[in-house]
N, C-alpha and C positions, 0 to 999 in steps of 0.2 A: 503493498500499499504505500502509495505516495502522499504524504500529508505535509501540506504548506501551513507553516507556523508564521501568521500574519498580524497586523495591528494597524489602527487607525493612524498612529502616532508614534514618535520615536520615545525612548524612554519608558516604556510600558512594560519592558521585561521579556520581550518577545525572545531574545537571544537566551537569556537565561533558562526558559521554560524549552526552548528547542535543544540546548544542551543538556538539560535534564532528561528529556525522551531519549536522547541519544544514549546517555549513562545508563538509562533505566532498562534499554533494550539491545545489549550488546550484539554486535554485528550489522545493525543497522547503518545504512549510509548518513554520515552527517554532511549535508550540503549548505554551503553558505553562499546565498543569491543576493544577498544584501550588498552588491558589488561595489558600490561608492564608498562603503565604510564596513569592510567585512571584518568581523571580531569573533566569530563562533571558534576559529582555530584558538584564541588565547584561552578561551574557557576550557577547551577540550585539549590543552596543551599540544597543539600540533607544532611542530618543528620540522623542517627540512623539506623532504618530498620531492617530487620534480615539478617543473613549471614548463608551460608552454605559452606560445604566443596566441592571442586571438586577433585575426587579421581581418580587415573589411575593406573592399574595393571602394576607393575614393578618385574623385574626378580631378584630371589635370588637363591643362590645355597646351596643345602645339600651336605655339603663336605664328609660325609660317604658314599653317594651313588655313588658320581663322580668317573668315571674310568679314567678322565683326557684325553678323546679323540679329546677335542678341537671343537668339530662340533659347539658347542653354538656360539664361537667366529667366526667361519666362515661364520655362516648365517646372523650374526647380521649386519645390513645396517648402524647401527648409531656410531659404535665404542665405545659401552657401555659395551663390555665384552673384556677383555685383557687376552692374552693365549699366551704364548712363546714357544711352542713346547713341553713342559712337565710341569708336577705339575698341582695344581688347576687353573682353570681360575678365574679372579677376575671381578665383576661385578660393575660397576660404575652407581648406581642408577639414579643418577642425568642426566645421558644422555639417560637412557632407555625410550623409547617411547611405551612401552607396546604392542608391535606388536604381541607378542606370538609366534614368530618363534622359539627361543630358547629351551622352553618346548617341542615345537613339535618335534625337531628333536633329543633330548636328549635321548639315548638309555636306559639309567638306571632310569630315572625319578628323576634325581639330580637338575635340573633346574626347578625352579616352579616360581609362582608368587604371589605377595602381593599387597594389596592396599596402595598406598602413595598418600598422599595430595600435589597436584601440582598447588592449586590457591582456591580461594573463590568466590563466588557469593553474592553480597548484592544487596537486593531490597527492596522497599518500595515506598514512595511518595515525590515528588520533585515539586516544583513549581506548585502544585495542581493536577499533573498529577502522573502516573504510572513511576518508574524508576527502573532500574536493572544495575548492573555493575559487570564485570567480573575483576579479579585482579589475576595475575599470581603471585606465591610464588617467592620470591628472590631466585635464583640460579636454577629455574626450566627452562626447554627449552620446556616445553609442551603446549606453547602458543597456537596451534590450538585446542588441547583438552580442555582448559578454555573458549575459544570462541565458539566452538560447544556446550559446555554444557550451557553457558548462553544464547544462541540463543533457545536452548530446553527449557529452563525455562522462557523465555520471553514470549513463547506462553500460560501460564498460566494466562496472564492478559487479554488475549480475546480483545487487543486492535485493531482498525481498522488501525491506521495509526503507523508505526514503524519509528523512527528516529535512525538509527545506526551509530554511531559515530565510524568507523573503524581505525585500524592502519594506519600510513602513509606509503608510498613507495609500492613496487610490489612483496613483498616476500609471503610465503605461509599464513601468518596471513591476510594480506590484501586481497588475492584472496579468502579466506575462506569467508570473509565478503560480498565481491562481488557476490559470487556465491549464498549466502542465500538471497539476495535482489531481490526486482522486479525491482527496476531501480536505477542508480548510478548518483551521484551528486559530480563532482569533483570540489574541491577548488583550486583555482590557483593564484600566483601572477604573475604580467605582468614583470617579470625579466627574463633574461636570463636562471638562473639556475631554476627558477620556471617554465618556458615554457619547459626546456629539462625534468625535473621531471614528468611534466603534460602529454608528449608525451608518457611516459613510461607506466603510468596508463592507460591512454587511450586505448592503445595496449593491456593491460590485460582485460579490460572491453570488449573490441570489440572481443578477442579470447573467451571470456565467453557468447557472444551475448547479453550483458546487455544494455538495453536503457540507454543512458548516456546524460547528458548535463553538462554545465560549469558555476561556480559562479567565478567572479574575485573578490578577496579580496585585499585590499591595492590598488586599483586602484588610479593612479596618482604617486605611487612609482616608476613605471618604465613606460616605453611607448612601451614596445613590443608587437605587434600586435598578436591577435591569429587567424587570418583570415586564414592562411595557415593549422594550425591545426585542425580547424572546417570543412575545406573542406576535409582534409585528412580523417577524421574520422566520417564525416557526423553528427556532432554535433553542438549545437549551445550556445551561452552565454546566460544564462536566466536573470542575474541581476549582477551588480557591485556594490561592498561597498567600498567607498573612503577612502584612508588613512588619519584618523582623530587624532587629539591628545585625543580627547574623548575617542574615542574608544581603543586607547592604554592604556589610564589610568586606564578605566574600567577593562581590562584584567589583569593589573599589581594588582588591588585590589581584583582579583578573582570574578569579577562580569561579567555579560552578556552585552555586548554593547545595546542590546535589550531595556534594563529597564533604560538606561542612555541617550540614543540619539535616539531623537525623528525621525530624518531622517534615522537611522539604523532600527528603526523598521518599517517605511513605506516601506523601501525597502524589508524587511522581507515579509511583507504583498503581494508587487508584487510578490515577489519570489514564495510564494505559490500559487499564481494565475498562474504563469508561468508554474510552476510543473504540476498543475492540466491539463492545456491545453496541455503539453508536453507529459506527461505519462498515461494520462487516456484514 
């Protein structure tokens, strides 16, 4: 089963829950798809491994062939090509998504493509099980490309269970991870902001028709009930993790609370059993 661990906002504890699920089910694939700020490997003690580049075709101009017609700039949906009505167009490679439209419409063959590194994939072993991580190159906008390639590389491990630590929010990267999963586990804080962001990500999962459930983290920090949201989206809370000093200290030290807090580990075990009942 491929389980996407998601949240409507950063800081809800998504990665702590994802790491705990990995530690609670030895042999499951730990996959960090929060490629703009991957840190699942920190909590799982990942070091070394192998690294491969993620390449993406980007546009470039052969100026001697260009007729300055401007069609490439007109067709570009991402604003990666600037043209001011005359002269040669200018390509901003950092904005290019490699869609291939500009070479297609260029009448002289002046607009072409070449590979550019937009990120990396690290893989190996962490906490005794398989681990893989996507990492976006600084300055690149090709987040979805890195996520897709990391998911594709994850199939090499042949693992039965995947724990996919996705990016927070409801943008294209988050939706890409949800789309690739069999089920979604939403991590939320019981605070006004937490519930507002939870509603947004539940709506995305509902639109994608993904089986979904909720995990409450930092329970006791706020007392906002989730009953209305659960009824609205036909989901249920599978487990709650209390706000404790020990969990906060573990996170500050780059450790997973699963290994330092017996109650947290017990709750993770109950969460796995609830996942199996709910999504099997």
